N, C-alpha and C positions, 0 to 999 in steps of 0.2 A: 402794786397791792391789789391785784385782781384774782380772786380765788378761782374764777371760771377759767381764765387764761392759764392758771397754774395746772389745771387738769389736762389741758391740751399739751402744754410743755412737758409734763410728766410722761404722757403717752409717747410723744416724739422722742424723749430721752430714752425710754425703754426700747424704742426701735433704732437707737443709735443714729438718729437724724439730727445733724447739727442745727441749732437754733440761735439766732440773735434776737433777743427781746429788748425793746426799747420804747420809750415814750417820746413822741415827737416834740413834747413840750421841753425836752432837754436840748433841742437843737435851736440855735447853733452854739449855745453857751457851753454845753457839756458834751457835744458831739461834733464831729467833723465829717464833711463830705467832699470827696474829690471824684468827679465823674467826667469822662472824656468821650466825645462822640467823633467817629471818623468813618462815615458811610456804613455804620453797623450799630447794633444796640449799645447803650451806654456801658462803659467799663470803668472800673475805679473801685474806691473803697469807702465804706461807711464805718465809722469808728466811734465808740464811746469809751468810758473809763474801764469797761469790763471786757469787751471783745470787739472784733471787727469782722466785716464780711466783704468779700469781693462781689460787686454787683453782677458780674457775669456768671457767678455760681448760684445766685438766688433762683429757686424754682417755685416758690409760693410765698404769698404774703397773707397773714391773718391780721385783720384790722379790727381792733376792739376798743373803740371810744377813747382814743388818746387825747391828750391836751394838744392845743395848737402850738407851733413853734413860737418862741418868745425871745427877742433879743435883749440885750442888757438894758436895765431901767435907767442907766446913766445916759443913754441916747435921748436927746430931747425931742419932743413933738414939734412938727409933724413927721420928723424923720423916723421916729421909732415905729409908728404904725406902718409907714412905707417899708421899712426894713423887715418888720414882721411878715408882711405880704411877700417880700422877696424870699425870705427863708422858707415859707410855705410852698411857694412855687418851685423853688430849687429842690427841696427834699421830696415833697409828694409828687411833683411833676416828674422827677427822675424815676421814682419808683413806678409811677403810672406807665412810664415808657418801656419798662421791662416786659418782655413777652412771657409772662408767667401767670399762674392761677392766683386769683384773689378770693378771699372769703371775708367780706365782699368789697368790691370797689366802692368807696364811700359816696361818690357822686351818683352812682346808680342806686345804691342803698337809699340815698336821700329821696330820689324820685319815687322809688317803689314803695316807700313807707307811707305815702299819702293815701288815705282812704278813698278820696274821690276817684283816684286812678285805679285803685285795686279792684273795686267791686264790678265795674263793667267788664273788665278783662276776665275776671273769675267767672261771671255769668256767661260770657261768650265761650268759655272753655267747658261749659256744662256743669259748673258748680252752682248749687242753689245759694242765693244771697237774700237777705232781708230787704223788704221795701224800705226805701230811705229817702230822706229829704234833707238837703243842705239849704239853709235859708237865713236871711236876716230880717225877714218879713213876719211879724207876729201873726198877721191874718192868714198868711200862707201856712204857717205852722199849725194854727188851729184847724184850718181846712184839711190839712194832711191827717191830723189826728182823727178828725171826724170820718175821713174816707177809710181809715184802717178799721174802724168799728170795733176796736179792742185796745188793750194796753199798748202804750208807746213809751220808748225810752229815749233819753237824750244822753249823748256820750261825746267825749272830746274827739276832734278831728285828727289830732296827733297826740303823741304821748308825753309832751313836755309837762313837767310838774310845776306846781305853784312854788315860787321861791320867795321866802320871807326875809325881811331885813336881818333877823337873828340867825340866818343860815339854815333854817329848817326848809325841807323840801317835801311837799305832799303831792301825791298824785290825785287827779280828779276822777272819781269813779263814775261808772255808768249808773244812772238812776231812772226809776219810773217817774213819769210826770203826769200831772193833772192838767189837761188842756185848758181848763178854766183859769189856771194860774199863769198861763203864758201872757205876758204883758209887753209893754214897749221896750223893756230892757232886752228883749230878744234881738232888737235891732242894733245893739251895741257891738256885736261881733257875729261871725258865722257859727251856726249851730248845726249839729248832725242829729236828726230825729230818725228813729227806726221803729218798725213794728216789733213788738215783743214776740220772741220765739219761745213757745212752750217747749221745755227741754227735760229729757230724762236725766241728762248729764252733759257735760261739756268735754271736749277733747283738745289737748295741746298736741299738735302734730309737728314735730321737728324734722326737717328735711336737710340732709347733708349730702350734697351731690345728688345721687339717685337713690339714696338709702332713706327709708322712712321709719321714724320712731314715734309711735302714737301712744298716748296715755289718757285714759278716762280721768276726768276730774269730777269728783262727787262732792257736792256742797252740803255742809252740815249746819248752816245757819241761813237766816233770811237774807242777810247782807251778801253772803257768798253766792246765794242762788241768783242774785241780780248781777253781781260782779265779783267773781271769785278772788280777784286781787284785793278786795276789801277785807278779807278775813282768811288769811292763809292757815291759821290754826284750825279752822273748821273743815279743811279739805282732806280728802283721801284720794289715792291714785291707784290706777290699775292699768297695766299695759293692755293694748287692744290691737286688733287687726284693722286695716284700712280697706274699705270697699274699692274695687277696681276703678269705678268711675271717678272717685275722689283722688285715687293715686294718679290717674292720667291728668286730672285737672290741675293738681298742685304742681306736678312736674312740668306741665305745659306753662303754668303761670311763672314759675321760676325761669324757664327757658325764654319766655317772652321778655323778661327783664334782664336776662343774662346774669342771673344770680346763682351762686353755688350753695346758698344756705338760706333757710327761711323758717320761722316759727309761726305756724298757722293756728288760729283759734276757731274752733267749730262748736256749735251746739248740735246735740243729737236729740231729735224729737222723740216722743213716746212711740211713734211709728217707725223709728229707725232712720229717718232722713238726716243727712249731715248738712248743716247750714253754715256757710263760711261767714264769720264776722270780719276777720282782718288777717293780715300777715305782717309780722314784724321781721324785717330782713336782718335785723341785728338783735333779735330777741334773746332773752336769758333762757338757759336750758339746764344749768347745773343743778337746780333744785329738783327738776324732773328726774335727772339721772340719779341723784342721791336718794330720791323717794322710790324709784321703780327699778333701779339697776340697768336701765336701758343704756347701752354702750355708746353714747353720743360723743364723748370725748375721743374714744378710740376711732370712731368713724371720721371725725375731723382730722385727727392725726394722720390717718391713712390717706385721706384726700390730699392733705397738704404735702405729705411725704411723696406721693405720686407726682403731684404737680402736673402742669402741662403748659404748652406755649399757646398764645392766643392766635 
């Protein structure tokens, strides 16, 4: 039930590229795996109730937020958790071992998604980044705000939402802060503080392989001007070109992490400078395609269809 994945599958189908689509959460209860190794890559069959695929015929894997494998609830603890771990190692470990293209390998995706690791690499590659502080020290946070000499924002270090008991999930937006209101509660967890970047607009830059798809994001409300994710209804979009230094920087960034896909968020200042906020290696892109017509799904399909060995 993932409309974003639907777009990619449709494009692959139009190209007559065979696809097996499955959720790892169905393994091993509704899927079977038989894989054999004999001095060569794994061979065998992965099967669910709809279709099957020979492992040696796989040439690419598109990984989009599946559930984790889950064995039968009739297995008592602690054996159930142990068996869940065995199922994950068996399925994902076998797929990892195939010499094929991934978009993206989840263990690399996880490391690359951490903002503390993103910004220094981006800066080393010539991309402009905002002055930032990660701290649990209220005094250090206040001193940082003073050193900036202007507006400061606080934002999450990672994109996990708040999960409520009633099932609701809410993201935590970026917000402008008053340094005078920083108190001892700042010591309860790590916080990311950044200088406010004055912006003419923002850009979502989606990179597929070596193809770049950039769209300006223009905010029509105060909330969206601080964090455009806070008010999607107030946004308008416009495809745009990417300056050459930014193109080199983002491609170098993806290469450094060995990623084949990334969704980069930039602010563009009134002077035209591009400032990188972050990259989401598994970021959403379908709403940008739907709003601008940028052929992101087609690019993903072409990358997957071509495939490559590691």
